[in-house]
N, C-alpha and C positions, 0 to 999 in steps of 0.2 A: 519236582520243579525246583525245590530249594536247592537240591544238590546241583542241578544244572546252573543256577544262578551263582552259586559259589564258584564254579568252575570257570565260568566265562563272563558274567555280568559284573561281578564286584570290581574286576580290574578294569573293565571298560568305564564303569561309572567313575571310578577313581581318575582315570586318565582324563576323562572329560572334564572333571572338576580342575585338574591341573591346567588344562589347555584354556579354560575359562578365566583362569588367573591372569594369564599372560597374552592371550589373543588381543585384547584391546590396545596393547602396546604398539601394534604393527600397522603400518599404511602400506599404500602402493597396491601392486599386483599380488594377490595370494593364490596359490594352487594347492588343491588336495590331490596328491599324486597317488595314482591307482586307487581312486576314490570309490569306485563302485557307484552306489547309488548316493553317495554322500551323507548317508544317515549316521547319526551318532548313537543310534540303537536305544534312544531314550524318548523318541518321538520328535527330534528337532534335527536340523541339518547343520553342517559345520560352517557354512557360509555365514550363519547368524552369530557364530562366535567371534569373528573378526568384524566388529561393528565399526572399525575405523579404516578398513581396506577400502580401496577405490574400485578394484575390480576383483572378482573371485572366479577362478578357473577350476576345471576338473581335467585330469588326465586318467585314462584308462588303457588297458591292453586290447588286444585284437577282438573283433566282434565275436559273440558266441561263447566267450569264456566267462569265468565267475565274475571278474571285474571287467567285463566286456565293454568296448566302445559302442555308444548308441548314437553318436552324432548329434548331440544336444548343443545348445548355444553354449559357448566358452567352455568347449570339451575338445581335448586334443588326444590324438592316438599316439601314445608313447610306450614303447617296450623297453623296460629299464635294462634288459639283458643285452641290448643291441647298442651300437654307437649312437650317441645322441646327436641328431641333426644340428647343424651349426646354428640354425635360426632359433633354436630352443635354448641355447646356452646364454644364461643370464637373463632369461625372459621374465622371471618373476623376483619380486622383493623377498618373498617369504614362500617356502614350500613345506607342506605338512604331509607326513606319511604315517599312517596308523597300521601297524601290524600287518605289513605286507612282506617284509624282508625275509621273514622265516620261511616264506613260500617260494623263494627264488633261490635256486641252486647256486647261480653266479653272483653271490651276495656282493662281492667286491665291485663288480661293474655296476650293479644297481645302486650301491651307495655312492660310488663316484658320480653316476648320473644325477642322483638327487642334488649333489653339491654343485654340479654343473649347471642345473636349472635354475639356481638361485644367484642373485647378486649379493646376498647377504645371509639371510636367515634360513636354516633347516630345522624343523621340529620333527623328531622321529621318535615314534613308540614302537618298542619291540618287546617280545616276551622273554622273560628270564626263566621262568617255569610255567608250563602250561601243558595240559593234557594234549596228546597228539590229535590233530584235527586237519582233516584233508578230504578232498573230493576228486574224482577223476579230472585230471588236467590242472588241479591246484593242490599240489603235494605239499607236506610239511617237512622242511629239511633241518632248520636251525633253532637254537636257543642262543641268547646273547648274555654277556657279562658286561658290567660297567666298565671294566678295563678295556674290553673289546670295543665298546662304543666310543670311549675316549680316543683309542687308537685309530679308528675309522675316521673320526672327524679330523684328528691331527695328520694323517696320511693325506687327506684331501684339502689340507691347508685351511682348516677351520679351528676355531677355538670354542671350547665348551663354555656357554654362558650360565647354564642351569641344568640340573640333573636330579632325578628323585625317582623313588621306587615305592609302591605300595607294599604293605606287609599283612595282607589279610590271612588269617589262620585257614589252612586247608583250601587255599584258593590260588588262582593264577596270580603270578607276580610280574608286572609290566615294569619296564625302564621307560622313563620319559626323559628325553635329552633335547637340548636346544643348542645348536651350534651357530657360529657367526664368522663371516668373514672380515668384519670391522668390530672387533672386540671392544676397542677404545671408545666407539661410539655409545656402547650400551653400559659403560661403567656407571654404576649407580642407579641404573633404570630397571634392572631385573630384579626379581624377588631373591632375597639372600637364600643360600642353600648349604648344605653340607654334603660333601661328597659321599656317595654311597658306599657303605662298607657292609659286608656280610648280608647281601640281599637274601631275601626269603629265609631269614634265620629262624623262622617258626618251624622249619623242617625237623622233625624228630622230637619235638617238644609235645607235651600233653596239653590238651585244650581244657584247662582247669574250669573255665567259665562254662564250657559244655557240661563238664562232669558235675559242677554245682548245680546247674538247671536240672539236670536228670534226678539228682538226689532230692532237690526240692519238690520235683514233680512226684517222685516215688513217696515222699512223706505226705504230700496232699493227698495222694490216692489212698494211702494207709489210713489217714484221718477219716476219709469218707467211709471206709468200712467198718468203723467203730460204732 
């Protein structure tokens, strides 16, 4: 269990904390795009993060898939790989998308659609490093760098307002990005940040804390035999 938690849960918990820091800043219509069940995998749902939102919507892919459309209230059927219907362009004030893009082969169309869906804000979480994870019909194609994310936002007419990455040893590394079409409006309102450099720089390093814990345990066991 501990190994699985390190592989998948540490980065999720970290990204949830990042979202909780900024979600209260946003108002209007919020959408969790490719939301699945909208669970944060810590026992809560993401609508509860956006406490100042006026409406909360979900979008999902075709019925029967991993993130399949279920026809719930405030749920839209949207395939990010297809041309976005005109009535959905600018429908939301904020769109949120968590670790979906790595599963979409045509990632450029998908990212463009995320940006089209919003009037202003796009919050996107993607893996920089993570164990391959896929199911039939939900394959695993991509990993993203900070430079890639900045360029994707720029190409789609958006300015990066915030970026961060976790750095948990021997665990998945997620990138957390917030882009805006109205950057001037958010001046001084978003948390300060430092541009990501050397994401996942723990790779190749020794976990000295783990070594210390093992040595301490060995000494304690040795004392018990005396």
